[in-house]
PQR file of N, CA, C, O and H, with PARSE charges and radii, in Angstrom:
ATOM      1  N   UNK A   1       0.842  -1.169   0.000 -0.4000 1.5000
ATOM      2  CA  UNK A   1       0.000   0.000   0.000 -0.0000 2.0000
ATOM      3  C   UNK A   1       0.889   1.234   0.000  0.5500 1.7000
ATOM      4  O   UNK A   1       1.848   1.330   0.766 -0.5500 1.4000
ATOM      5  N   UNK A   2       0.556   2.157  -0.860 -0.4000 1.5000
ATOM      6  CA  UNK A   2       1.280   3.420  -0.929 -0.0000 2.0000
ATOM      7  C   UNK A   2       0.276   4.529  -0.648  0.5500 1.7000
ATOM      8  O   UNK A   2      -0.692   4.707  -1.387 -0.5500 1.4000
ATOM      9  H   UNK A   2      -0.222   2.079  -1.482  0.4000 1.0000
ATOM     10  N   UNK A   3       0.514   5.262   0.413 -0.4000 1.5000
ATOM     11  CA  UNK A   3      -0.405   6.337   0.768 -0.0000 2.0000
ATOM     12  C   UNK A   3      -0.226   7.519  -0.174  0.5500 1.7000
ATOM     13  O   UNK A   3       0.894   7.963  -0.426 -0.5500 1.4000
ATOM     14  H   UNK A   3       1.300   5.118   1.013  0.4000 1.0000
ATOM     15  N   UNK A   4      -1.338   8.022  -0.688 -0.4000 1.5000
ATOM     16  CA  UNK A   4      -1.328   9.220  -1.525 -0.0000 2.0000
ATOM     17  C   UNK A   4      -1.840  10.428  -0.739  0.5500 1.7000
ATOM     18  O   UNK A   4      -2.022  11.510  -1.297 -0.5500 1.4000
ATOM     19  H   UNK A   4      -2.248   7.661  -0.483  0.4000 1.0000
ATOM     20  N   UNK A   5      -2.067  10.233   0.543 -0.4000 1.5000
ATOM     21  CA  UNK A   5      -2.621  11.287   1.386 -0.0000 2.0000
ATOM     22  C   UNK A   5      -1.549  12.322   1.730  0.5500 1.7000
ATOM     23  O   UNK A   5      -0.453  11.968   2.165 -0.5500 1.4000
ATOM     24  H   UNK A   5      -1.919   9.354   0.996  0.4000 1.0000
ATOM     25  N   UNK A   6      -1.866  13.576   1.536 -0.4000 1.5000
ATOM     26  CA  UNK A   6      -0.886  14.644   1.766 -0.0000 2.0000
ATOM     27  C   UNK A   6      -0.612  14.899   3.243  0.5500 1.7000
ATOM     28  O   UNK A   6       0.378  15.554   3.569 -0.5500 1.4000
ATOM     29  H   UNK A   6      -2.756  13.863   1.183  0.4000 1.0000
ATOM     30  N   UNK A   7      -1.440  14.412   4.131 -0.4000 1.5000
ATOM     31  CA  UNK A   7      -1.252  14.642   5.565 -0.0000 2.0000
ATOM     32  C   UNK A   7      -0.611  13.442   6.271  0.5500 1.7000
ATOM     33  O   UNK A   7       0.052  13.605   7.295 -0.5500 1.4000
ATOM     34  H   UNK A   7      -2.244  13.880   3.866  0.4000 1.0000
ATOM     35  N   UNK A   8      -0.805  12.258   5.731 -0.4000 1.5000
ATOM     36  CA  UNK A   8      -0.296  11.066   6.403 -0.0000 2.0000
ATOM     37  C   UNK A   8       1.224  10.946   6.346  0.5500 1.7000
ATOM     38  O   UNK A   8       1.794  10.094   7.028 -0.5500 1.4000
ATOM     39  H   UNK A   8      -1.343  12.126   4.899  0.4000 1.0000
ATOM     40  N   UNK A   9       1.887  11.771   5.554 -0.4000 1.5000
ATOM     41  CA  UNK A   9       3.350  11.742   5.500 -0.0000 2.0000
ATOM     42  C   UNK A   9       3.969  12.256   6.797  0.5500 1.7000
ATOM     43  O   UNK A   9       5.126  11.957   7.093 -0.5500 1.4000
ATOM     44  H   UNK A   9       1.423  12.463   5.000  0.4000 1.0000
ATOM     45  N   UNK A  10       3.206  13.027   7.571 -0.4000 1.5000
ATOM     46  CA  UNK A  10       3.753  13.677   8.758 -0.0000 2.0000
ATOM     47  C   UNK A  10       3.724  12.790   9.998  0.5500 1.7000
ATOM     48  O   UNK A  10       2.700  12.199  10.340 -0.5500 1.4000
ATOM     49  H   UNK A  10       2.266  13.269   7.331  0.4000 1.0000
ATOM     50  N   UNK A  11       4.878  12.714  10.661 -0.4000 1.5000
ATOM     51  CA  UNK A  11       4.953  12.069  11.969 -0.0000 2.0000
ATOM     52  C   UNK A  11       4.211  12.949  12.969  0.5500 1.7000
ATOM     53  O   UNK A  11       4.082  14.157  12.768 -0.5500 1.4000
ATOM     54  H   UNK A  11       5.710  13.194  10.383  0.4000 1.0000
ATOM     55  N   UNK A  12       3.732  12.346  14.032 -0.4000 1.5000
ATOM     56  CA  UNK A  12       3.091  13.039  15.166 -0.0000 2.0000
ATOM     57  C   UNK A  12       1.731  13.645  14.824  0.5500 1.7000
ATOM     58  O   UNK A  12       1.153  14.344  15.657 -0.5500 1.4000
ATOM     59  H   UNK A  12       3.837  11.365  14.195  0.4000 1.0000
ATOM     60  N   UNK A  13       1.208  13.400  13.635 -0.4000 1.5000
ATOM     61  CA  UNK A  13      -0.094  13.962  13.265 -0.0000 2.0000
ATOM     62  C   UNK A  13      -1.089  12.819  13.041  0.5500 1.7000
ATOM     63  O   UNK A  13      -1.578  12.607  11.931 -0.5500 1.4000
ATOM     64  H   UNK A  13       1.677  12.832  12.959  0.4000 1.0000
ATOM     65  N   UNK A  14      -1.371  12.095  14.114 -0.4000 1.5000
ATOM     66  CA  UNK A  14      -2.256  10.942  13.994 -0.0000 2.0000
ATOM     67  C   UNK A  14      -3.730  11.335  14.065  0.5500 1.7000
ATOM     68  O   UNK A  14      -4.568  10.741  13.387 -0.5500 1.4000
ATOM     69  H   UNK A  14      -0.974  12.267  15.015  0.4000 1.0000
ATOM     70  N   UNK A  15      -4.039  12.323  14.874 -0.4000 1.5000
ATOM     71  CA  UNK A  15      -5.430  12.755  15.007 -0.0000 2.0000
ATOM     72  C   UNK A  15      -5.812  13.568  13.775  0.5500 1.7000
ATOM     73  O   UNK A  15      -5.108  14.505  13.398 -0.5500 1.4000
ATOM     74  H   UNK A  15      -3.358  12.806  15.424  0.4000 1.0000
ATOM     75  N   UNK A  16      -6.918  13.207  13.159 -0.4000 1.5000
ATOM     76  CA  UNK A  16      -7.422  13.945  12.008 -0.0000 2.0000
ATOM     77  C   UNK A  16      -6.856  13.510  10.667  0.5500 1.7000
ATOM     78  O   UNK A  16      -7.258  14.038   9.630 -0.5500 1.4000
ATOM     79  H   UNK A  16      -7.490  12.446  13.466  0.4000 1.0000
ATOM     80  N   UNK A  17      -5.923  12.551  10.668 -0.4000 1.5000
ATOM     81  CA  UNK A  17      -5.349  12.103   9.399 -0.0000 2.0000
ATOM     82  C   UNK A  17      -5.850  10.723   9.001  0.5500 1.7000
ATOM     83  O   UNK A  17      -5.586  10.264   7.889 -0.5500 1.4000
ATOM     84  H   UNK A  17      -5.597  12.122  11.511  0.4000 1.0000
ATOM     85  N   UNK A  18      -6.566  10.061   9.893 -0.4000 1.5000
ATOM     86  CA  UNK A  18      -7.145   8.739   9.616 -0.0000 2.0000
ATOM     87  C   UNK A  18      -6.093   7.746   9.106  0.5500 1.7000
ATOM     88  O   UNK A  18      -6.326   7.016   8.142 -0.5500 1.4000
ATOM     89  H   UNK A  18      -6.781  10.433  10.796  0.4000 1.0000
ATOM     90  N   UNK A  19      -4.933   7.735   9.772 -0.4000 1.5000
ATOM     91  CA  UNK A  19      -3.873   6.796   9.391 -0.0000 2.0000
ATOM     92  C   UNK A  19      -4.293   5.368   9.703  0.5500 1.7000
ATOM     93  O   UNK A  19      -5.037   5.111  10.650 -0.5500 1.4000
ATOM     94  H   UNK A  19      -4.744   8.328  10.555  0.4000 1.0000
ATOM     95  N   UNK A  20      -3.809   4.464   8.900 -0.4000 1.5000
ATOM     96  CA  UNK A  20      -4.021   3.044   9.151 -0.0000 2.0000
ATOM     97  C   UNK A  20      -3.352   2.730  10.485  0.5500 1.7000
ATOM     98  O   UNK A  20      -2.228   3.175  10.720 -0.5500 1.4000
ATOM     99  H   UNK A  20      -3.205   4.673   8.131  0.4000 1.0000
ATOM    100  N   UNK A  21      -4.011   1.974  11.366 -0.4000 1.5000
ATOM    101  CA  UNK A  21      -3.403   1.668  12.661 -0.0000 2.0000
ATOM    102  C   UNK A  21      -2.037   0.991  12.509  0.5500 1.7000
ATOM    103  O   UNK A  21      -1.814   0.215  11.580 -0.5500 1.4000
ATOM    104  H   UNK A  21      -4.924   1.613  11.176  0.4000 1.0000
ATOM    105  N   UNK A  22      -1.142   1.296  13.430 -0.4000 1.5000
ATOM    106  CA  UNK A  22       0.209   0.747  13.393 -0.0000 2.0000
ATOM    107  C   UNK A  22       0.187  -0.778  13.377  0.5500 1.7000
ATOM    108  O   UNK A  22       1.014  -1.401  12.711 -0.5500 1.4000
ATOM    109  H   UNK A  22      -1.323   1.926  14.185  0.4000 1.0000
ATOM    110  N   UNK A  23      -0.738  -1.376  14.094 -0.4000 1.5000
ATOM    111  CA  UNK A  23      -0.855  -2.842  14.116 -0.0000 2.0000
ATOM    112  C   UNK A  23      -1.067  -3.388  12.700  0.5500 1.7000
ATOM    113  O   UNK A  23      -0.461  -4.392  12.327 -0.5500 1.4000
ATOM    114  H   UNK A  23      -1.410  -0.870  14.636  0.4000 1.0000
ATOM    115  N   UNK A  24      -1.906  -2.743  11.929 -0.4000 1.5000
ATOM    116  CA  UNK A  24      -2.153  -3.158  10.542 -0.0000 2.0000
ATOM    117  C   UNK A  24      -0.931  -2.893   9.679  0.5500 1.7000
ATOM    118  O   UNK A  24      -0.567  -3.720   8.843 -0.5500 1.4000
ATOM    119  H   UNK A  24      -2.398  -1.927  12.232  0.4000 1.0000
ATOM    120  N   UNK A  25      -0.294  -1.738   9.878 -0.4000 1.5000
ATOM    121  CA  UNK A  25       0.899  -1.404   9.090 -0.0000 2.0000
ATOM    122  C   UNK A  25       2.049  -2.361   9.365  0.5500 1.7000
ATOM    123  O   UNK A  25       2.912  -2.557   8.509 -0.5500 1.4000
ATOM    124  H   UNK A  25      -0.589  -1.067  10.557  0.4000 1.0000
ATOM    125  N   UNK A  26       2.067  -2.954  10.543 -0.4000 1.5000
ATOM    126  CA  UNK A  26       3.107  -3.938  10.856 -0.0000 2.0000
ATOM    127  C   UNK A  26       2.867  -5.261  10.137  0.5500 1.7000
ATOM    128  O   UNK A  26       3.808  -6.024   9.917 -0.5500 1.4000
ATOM    129  H   UNK A  26       1.366  -2.795  11.238  0.4000 1.0000
ATOM    130  N   UNK A  27       1.628  -5.539   9.774 -0.4000 1.5000
ATOM    131  CA  UNK A  27       1.288  -6.789   9.076 -0.0000 2.0000
ATOM    132  C   UNK A  27       1.373  -6.639   7.560  0.5500 1.7000
ATOM    133  O   UNK A  27       1.810  -7.553   6.862 -0.5500 1.4000
ATOM    134  H   UNK A  27       0.863  -4.920   9.953  0.4000 1.0000
ATOM    135  N   UNK A  28       0.956  -5.493   7.063 -0.4000 1.5000
ATOM    136  CA  UNK A  28       0.933  -5.218   5.622 -0.0000 2.0000
ATOM    137  C   UNK A  28       1.786  -3.976   5.384  0.5500 1.7000
ATOM    138  O   UNK A  28       1.518  -2.930   5.975 -0.5500 1.4000
ATOM    139  H   UNK A  28       0.601  -4.750   7.631  0.4000 1.0000
ATOM    140  N   UNK A  29       2.804  -4.066   4.534 -0.4000 1.5000
ATOM    141  CA  UNK A  29       3.658  -2.892   4.309 -0.0000 2.0000
ATOM    142  C   UNK A  29       2.868  -1.696   3.769  0.5500 1.7000
ATOM    143  O   UNK A  29       2.124  -1.811   2.796 -0.5500 1.4000
ATOM    144  H   UNK A  29       3.022  -4.915   4.054  0.4000 1.0000
ATOM    145  N   UNK A  30       3.048  -0.562   4.417 -0.4000 1.5000
ATOM    146  CA  UNK A  30       2.460   0.704   3.980 -0.0000 2.0000
ATOM    147  C   UNK A  30       3.606   1.685   3.773  0.5500 1.7000
ATOM    148  O   UNK A  30       4.537   1.739   4.576 -0.5500 1.4000
ATOM    149  H   UNK A  30       3.652  -0.469   5.208  0.4000 1.0000
ATOM    150  N   UNK A  31       3.538   2.443   2.717 -0.4000 1.5000
ATOM    151  CA  UNK A  31       4.614   3.362   2.369 -0.0000 2.0000
ATOM    152  C   UNK A  31       4.121   4.806   2.390  0.5500 1.7000
ATOM    153  O   UNK A  31       2.940   5.081   2.182 -0.5500 1.4000
ATOM    154  H   UNK A  31       2.781   2.400   2.065  0.4000 1.0000
ATOM    155  N   UNK A  32       5.045   5.708   2.644 -0.4000 1.5000
ATOM    156  CA  UNK A  32       4.810   7.155   2.657 -0.0000 2.0000
ATOM    157  C   UNK A  32       3.852   7.586   3.767  0.5500 1.7000
ATOM    158  O   UNK A  32       3.037   8.491   3.588 -0.5500 1.4000
ATOM    159  H   UNK A  32       6.005   5.484   2.813  0.4000 1.0000
ATOM    160  N   UNK A  33       3.969   6.920   4.914 -0.4000 1.5000
ATOM    161  CA  UNK A  33       3.250   7.307   6.123 -0.0000 2.0000
ATOM    162  C   UNK A  33       4.308   7.566   7.197  0.5500 1.7000
ATOM    163  O   UNK A  33       5.227   6.766   7.376 -0.5500 1.4000
ATOM    164  H   UNK A  33       4.631   6.185   5.060  0.4000 1.0000
ATOM    165  N   UNK A  34       4.173   8.682   7.906 -0.4000 1.5000
ATOM    166  CA  UNK A  34       5.114   9.042   8.982 -0.0000 2.0000
ATOM    167  C   UNK A  34       6.554   9.126   8.491  0.5500 1.7000
ATOM    168  O   UNK A  34       7.454   8.561   9.112 -0.5500 1.4000
ATOM    169  H   UNK A  34       3.427   9.331   7.761  0.4000 1.0000
ATOM    170  N   UNK A  35       6.777   9.823   7.387 -0.4000 1.5000
ATOM    171  CA  UNK A  35       8.138   9.875   6.843 -0.0000 2.0000
ATOM    172  C   UNK A  35       8.873  11.179   7.141  0.5500 1.7000
ATOM    173  O   UNK A  35      10.100  11.222   7.045 -0.5500 1.4000
ATOM    174  H   UNK A  35       6.046  10.282   6.883  0.4000 1.0000
ATOM    175  N   UNK A  36       8.147  12.251   7.502 -0.4000 1.5000
ATOM    176  CA  UNK A  36       8.806  13.520   7.832 -0.0000 2.0000
ATOM    177  C   UNK A  36       8.117  14.154   9.040  0.5500 1.7000
ATOM    178  O   UNK A  36       6.984  13.815   9.379 -0.5500 1.4000
ATOM    179  H   UNK A  36       7.150  12.216   7.579  0.4000 1.0000
ATOM    180  N   UNK A  37       8.826  15.078   9.676 -0.4000 1.5000
ATOM    181  CA  UNK A  37       8.221  15.842  10.766 -0.0000 2.0000
ATOM    182  C   UNK A  37       7.522  17.067  10.171  0.5500 1.7000
ATOM    183  O   UNK A  37       7.819  17.460   9.043 -0.5500 1.4000
ATOM    184  H   UNK A  37       9.747  15.354   9.401  0.4000 1.0000
ATOM    185  N   UNK A  38       6.602  17.668  10.918 -0.4000 1.5000
ATOM    186  CA  UNK A  38       5.903  18.844  10.396 -0.0000 2.0000
ATOM    187  C   UNK A  38       6.831  20.013  10.052  0.5500 1.7000
ATOM    188  O   UNK A  38       6.465  20.873   9.250 -0.5500 1.4000
ATOM    189  H   UNK A  38       6.361  17.349  11.834  0.4000 1.0000
ATOM    190  N   UNK A  39       8.015  20.053  10.642 -0.4000 1.5000
ATOM    191  CA  UNK A  39       8.952  21.141  10.376 -0.0000 2.0000
ATOM    192  C   UNK A  39       9.710  20.961   9.065  0.5500 1.7000
ATOM    193  O   UNK A  39      10.278  21.922   8.547 -0.5500 1.4000
ATOM    194  H   UNK A  39       8.312  19.354  11.293  0.4000 1.0000
ATOM    195  N   UNK A  40       9.726  19.758   8.527 -0.4000 1.5000
ATOM    196  CA  UNK A  40      10.484  19.469   7.317 -0.0000 2.0000
ATOM    197  C   UNK A  40       9.699  19.836   6.061  0.5500 1.7000
ATOM    198  O   UNK A  40       8.469  19.887   6.068 -0.5500 1.4000
ATOM    199  H   UNK A  40       9.264  18.977   8.949  0.4000 1.0000
ATOM    200  N   UNK A  41      10.437  20.090   4.987 -0.4000 1.5000
ATOM    201  CA  UNK A  41       9.846  20.375   3.690 -0.0000 2.0000
ATOM    202  C   UNK A  41       9.854  19.104   2.855  0.5500 1.7000
ATOM    203  O   UNK A  41      10.830  18.354   2.853 -0.5500 1.4000
ATOM    204  H   UNK A  41      11.437  20.049   4.981  0.4000 1.0000
ATOM    205  N   UNK A  42       8.765  18.873   2.153 -0.4000 1.5000
ATOM    206  CA  UNK A  42       8.642  17.698   1.284 -0.0000 2.0000
ATOM    207  C   UNK A  42       7.856  18.144   0.063  0.5500 1.7000
ATOM    208  O   UNK A  42       6.651  18.386   0.145 -0.5500 1.4000
ATOM    209  H   UNK A  42       7.972  19.482   2.155  0.4000 1.0000
ATOM    210  N   UNK A  43       8.530  18.252  -1.056 -0.4000 1.5000
ATOM    211  CA  UNK A  43       7.913  18.820  -2.255 -0.0000 2.0000
ATOM    212  C   UNK A  43       7.138  17.773  -3.053  0.5500 1.7000
ATOM    213  O   UNK A  43       7.276  16.569  -2.836 -0.5500 1.4000
ATOM    214  H   UNK A  43       9.508  18.056  -1.123  0.4000 1.0000
ATOM    215  N   UNK A  44       6.330  18.260  -3.972 -0.4000 1.5000
ATOM    216  CA  UNK A  44       5.600  17.363  -4.875 -0.0000 2.0000
ATOM    217  C   UNK A  44       6.580  16.545  -5.712  0.5500 1.7000
ATOM    218  O   UNK A  44       6.323  15.379  -6.012 -0.5500 1.4000
ATOM    219  H   UNK A  44       6.217  19.238  -4.148  0.4000 1.0000
ATOM    220  N   UNK A  45       7.693  17.149  -6.084 -0.4000 1.5000
ATOM    221  CA  UNK A  45       8.711  16.428  -6.852 -0.0000 2.0000
ATOM    222  C   UNK A  45       9.333  15.302  -6.051  0.5500 1.7000
ATOM    223  O   UNK A  45       9.574  14.218  -6.582 -0.5500 1.4000
ATOM    224  H   UNK A  45       7.902  18.096  -5.840  0.4000 1.0000
ATOM    225  N   UNK A  46       9.598  15.553  -4.766 -0.4000 1.5000
ATOM    226  CA  UNK A  46      10.125  14.496  -3.905 -0.0000 2.0000
ATOM    227  C   UNK A  46       9.100  13.373  -3.761  0.5500 1.7000
ATOM    228  O   UNK A  46       9.447  12.192  -3.776 -0.5500 1.4000
ATOM    229  H   UNK A  46       9.403  16.434  -4.335  0.4000 1.0000
ATOM    230  N   UNK A  47       7.847  13.756  -3.624 -0.4000 1.5000
ATOM    231  CA  UNK A  47       6.769  12.771  -3.482 -0.0000 2.0000
ATOM    232  C   UNK A  47       6.701  11.889  -4.724  0.5500 1.7000
ATOM    233  O   UNK A  47       6.593  10.667  -4.620 -0.5500 1.4000
ATOM    234  H   UNK A  47       7.565  14.716  -3.612  0.4000 1.0000
ATOM    235  N   UNK A  48       6.765  12.512  -5.897 -0.4000 1.5000
ATOM    236  CA  UNK A  48       6.733  11.763  -7.156 -0.0000 2.0000
ATOM    237  C   UNK A  48       7.911  10.806  -7.240  0.5500 1.7000
ATOM    238  O   UNK A  48       7.743   9.638  -7.589 -0.5500 1.4000
ATOM    239  H   UNK A  48       6.853  13.504  -5.981  0.4000 1.0000
ATOM    240  N   UNK A  49       9.103  11.298  -6.920 -0.4000 1.5000
ATOM    241  CA  UNK A  49      10.297  10.453  -6.982 -0.0000 2.0000
ATOM    242  C   UNK A  49      10.205   9.278  -6.012  0.5500 1.7000
ATOM    243  O   UNK A  49      10.527   8.146  -6.373 -0.5500 1.4000
ATOM    244  H   UNK A  49       9.240  12.247  -6.636  0.4000 1.0000
ATOM    245  N   UNK A  50       9.764   9.545  -4.776 -0.4000 1.5000
ATOM    246  CA  UNK A  50       9.641   8.474  -3.781 -0.0000 2.0000
ATOM    247  C   UNK A  50       8.589   7.453  -4.195  0.5500 1.7000
ATOM    248  O   UNK A  50       8.794   6.247  -4.054 -0.5500 1.4000
ATOM    249  H   UNK A  50       9.503  10.464  -4.483  0.4000 1.0000
ATOM    250  N   UNK A  51       7.458   7.943  -4.706 -0.4000 1.5000
ATOM    251  CA  UNK A  51       6.391   7.037  -5.143 -0.0000 2.0000
ATOM    252  C   UNK A  51       6.857   6.163  -6.300  0.5500 1.7000
ATOM    253  O   UNK A  51       6.602   4.959  -6.308 -0.5500 1.4000
ATOM    254  H   UNK A  51       7.291   8.922  -4.821  0.4000 1.0000
ATOM    255  N   UNK A  52       7.532   6.753  -7.268 -0.4000 1.5000
ATOM    256  CA  UNK A  52       8.042   5.992  -8.412 -0.0000 2.0000
ATOM    257  C   UNK A  52       9.028   4.924  -7.955  0.5500 1.7000
ATOM    258  O   UNK A  52       8.977   3.787  -8.423 -0.5500 1.4000
ATOM    259  H   UNK A  52       7.739   7.731  -7.262  0.4000 1.0000
ATOM    260  N   UNK A  53       9.920   5.286  -7.044 -0.4000 1.5000
ATOM    261  CA  UNK A  53      10.907   4.336  -6.521 -0.0000 2.0000
ATOM    262  C   UNK A  53      10.220   3.164  -5.818  0.5500 1.7000
ATOM    263  O   UNK A  53      10.586   2.008  -6.032 -0.5500 1.4000
ATOM    264  H   UNK A  53       9.962   6.210  -6.664  0.4000 1.0000
ATOM    265  N   UNK A  54       9.234   3.461  -4.988 -0.4000 1.5000
ATOM    266  CA  UNK A  54       8.520   2.409  -4.259 -0.0000 2.0000
ATOM    267  C   UNK A  54       7.761   1.506  -5.226  0.5500 1.7000
ATOM    268  O   UNK A  54       7.790   0.284  -5.080 -0.5500 1.4000
ATOM    269  H   UNK A  54       8.937   4.399  -4.815  0.4000 1.0000
ATOM    270  N   UNK A  55       7.087   2.088  -6.207 -0.4000 1.5000
ATOM    271  CA  UNK A  55       6.355   1.293  -7.199 -0.0000 2.0000
ATOM    272  C   UNK A  55       7.312   0.355  -7.927  0.5500 1.7000
ATOM    273  O   UNK A  55       7.000  -0.821  -8.118 -0.5500 1.4000
ATOM    274  H   UNK A  55       7.063   3.081  -6.326  0.4000 1.0000
ATOM    275  N   UNK A  56       8.461   0.859  -8.330 -0.4000 1.5000
ATOM    276  CA  UNK A  56       9.446   0.015  -9.023 -0.0000 2.0000
ATOM    277  C   UNK A  56       9.948  -1.112  -8.131  0.5500 1.7000
ATOM    278  O   UNK A  56      10.110  -2.241  -8.595 -0.5500 1.4000
ATOM    279  H   UNK A  56       8.714   1.814  -8.175  0.4000 1.0000
ATOM    280  N   UNK A  57      10.197  -0.821  -6.854 -0.4000 1.5000
ATOM    281  CA  UNK A  57      10.650  -1.855  -5.919 -0.0000 2.0000
ATOM    282  C   UNK A  57       9.589  -2.937  -5.740  0.5500 1.7000
ATOM    283  O   UNK A  57       9.914  -4.124  -5.686 -0.5500 1.4000
ATOM    284  H   UNK A  57      10.066   0.095  -6.476  0.4000 1.0000
ATOM    285  N   UNK A  58       8.340  -2.538  -5.650 -0.4000 1.5000
ATOM    286  CA  UNK A  58       7.250  -3.507  -5.493 -0.0000 2.0000
ATOM    287  C   UNK A  58       7.121  -4.359  -6.753  0.5500 1.7000
ATOM    288  O   UNK A  58       6.938  -5.573  -6.659 -0.5500 1.4000
ATOM    289  H   UNK A  58       8.077  -1.574  -5.694  0.4000 1.0000
ATOM    290  N   UNK A  59       7.215  -3.746  -7.921 -0.4000 1.5000
ATOM    291  CA  UNK A  59       7.166  -4.501  -9.182 -0.0000 2.0000
ATOM    292  C   UNK A  59       8.306  -5.513  -9.269  0.5500 1.7000
ATOM    293  O   UNK A  59       8.110  -6.622  -9.767 -0.5500 1.4000
ATOM    294  H   UNK A  59       7.364  -2.760  -7.998  0.4000 1.0000
ATOM    295  N   UNK A  60       9.492  -5.144  -8.791 -0.4000 1.5000
ATOM    296  CA  UNK A  60      10.633  -6.060  -8.822 -0.0000 2.0000
ATOM    297  C   UNK A  60      10.386  -7.305  -7.977  0.5500 1.7000
ATOM    298  O   UNK A  60      10.989  -8.351  -8.220 -0.5500 1.4000
ATOM    299  H   UNK A  60       9.651  -4.243  -8.387  0.4000 1.0000
ATOM    300  N   UNK A  61       9.510  -7.199  -6.995 -0.4000 1.5000
ATOM    301  CA  UNK A  61       9.146  -8.355  -6.157 -0.0000 2.0000
ATOM    302  C   UNK A  61       7.937  -9.099  -6.732  0.5500 1.7000
ATOM    303  O   UNK A  61       7.364  -9.972  -6.082 -0.5500 1.4000
ATOM    304  H   UNK A  61       9.020  -6.349  -6.797  0.4000 1.0000
ATOM    305  N   UNK A  62       7.559  -8.735  -7.970 -0.4000 1.5000
ATOM    306  CA  UNK A  62       6.399  -9.342  -8.640 -0.0000 2.0000
ATOM    307  C   UNK A  62       5.116  -9.185  -7.831  0.5500 1.7000
ATOM    308  O   UNK A  62       4.284 -10.090  -7.773 -0.5500 1.4000
ATOM    309  H   UNK A  62       8.025  -8.026  -8.499  0.4000 1.0000
ATOM    310  N   UNK A  63       4.977  -8.028  -7.214 -0.4000 1.5000
ATOM    311  CA  UNK A  63       3.775  -7.698  -6.451 -0.0000 2.0000
ATOM    312  C   UNK A  63       3.081  -6.520  -7.123  0.5500 1.7000
ATOM    313  O   UNK A  63       3.678  -5.814  -7.935 -0.5500 1.4000
ATOM    314  H   UNK A  63       5.653  -7.293  -7.261  0.4000 1.0000
ATOM    315  N   UNK A  64       1.832  -6.321  -6.780 -0.4000 1.5000
ATOM    316  CA  UNK A  64       1.036  -5.234  -7.340 -0.0000 2.0000
ATOM    317  C   UNK A  64       1.023  -4.052  -6.367  0.5500 1.7000
ATOM    318  O   UNK A  64       0.508  -4.185  -5.256 -0.5500 1.4000
ATOM    319  H   UNK A  64       1.347  -6.895  -6.120  0.4000 1.0000
ATOM    320  N   UNK A  65       1.572  -2.910  -6.755 -0.4000 1.5000
ATOM    321  CA  UNK A  65       1.497  -1.746  -5.875 -0.0000 2.0000
ATOM    322  C   UNK A  65       0.082  -1.169  -5.882  0.5500 1.7000
ATOM    323  O   UNK A  65      -0.552  -1.059  -6.931 -0.5500 1.4000
ATOM    324  H   UNK A  65       1.990  -2.802  -7.657  0.4000 1.0000
ATOM    325  N   UNK A  66      -0.391  -0.809  -4.718 -0.4000 1.5000
ATOM    326  CA  UNK A  66      -1.723  -0.228  -4.585 -0.0000 2.0000
ATOM    327  C   UNK A  66      -1.560   1.157  -3.977  0.5500 1.7000
ATOM    328  O   UNK A  66      -1.032   1.302  -2.875 -0.5500 1.4000
ATOM    329  H   UNK A  66       0.125  -0.898  -3.866  0.4000 1.0000
ATOM    330  N   UNK A  67      -2.014   2.167  -4.700 -0.4000 1.5000
ATOM    331  CA  UNK A  67      -1.939   3.546  -4.221 -0.0000 2.0000
ATOM    332  C   UNK A  67      -3.313   3.924  -3.692  0.5500 1.7000
ATOM    333  O   UNK A  67      -4.314   3.843  -4.403 -0.5500 1.4000
ATOM    334  H   UNK A  67      -2.443   2.049  -5.596  0.4000 1.0000
ATOM    335  N   UNK A  68      -3.342   4.342  -2.423 -0.4000 1.5000
ATOM    336  CA  UNK A  68      -4.620   4.692  -1.789 -0.0000 2.0000
ATOM    337  C   UNK A  68      -4.553   6.071  -1.176  0.5500 1.7000
ATOM    338  O   UNK A  68      -5.534   6.538  -0.597 -0.5500 1.4000
ATOM    339  H   UNK A  68      -2.528   4.408  -1.846  0.4000 1.0000
TER
END
């Protein structure tokens, strides 16, 4: 699972972002959740590059990437 949510990338912002529970994320890999702090900058270009990299890695494992 690859999160496309613009708020779920932030650490410490669990309330109001409807993040998948950590218990579920530990069972099923989720990407681009809790990757930066609110003080950090993360551009659309960085997001595109990270998403493309993750999709390619998932394809290399012969799995289907799901963007949600």
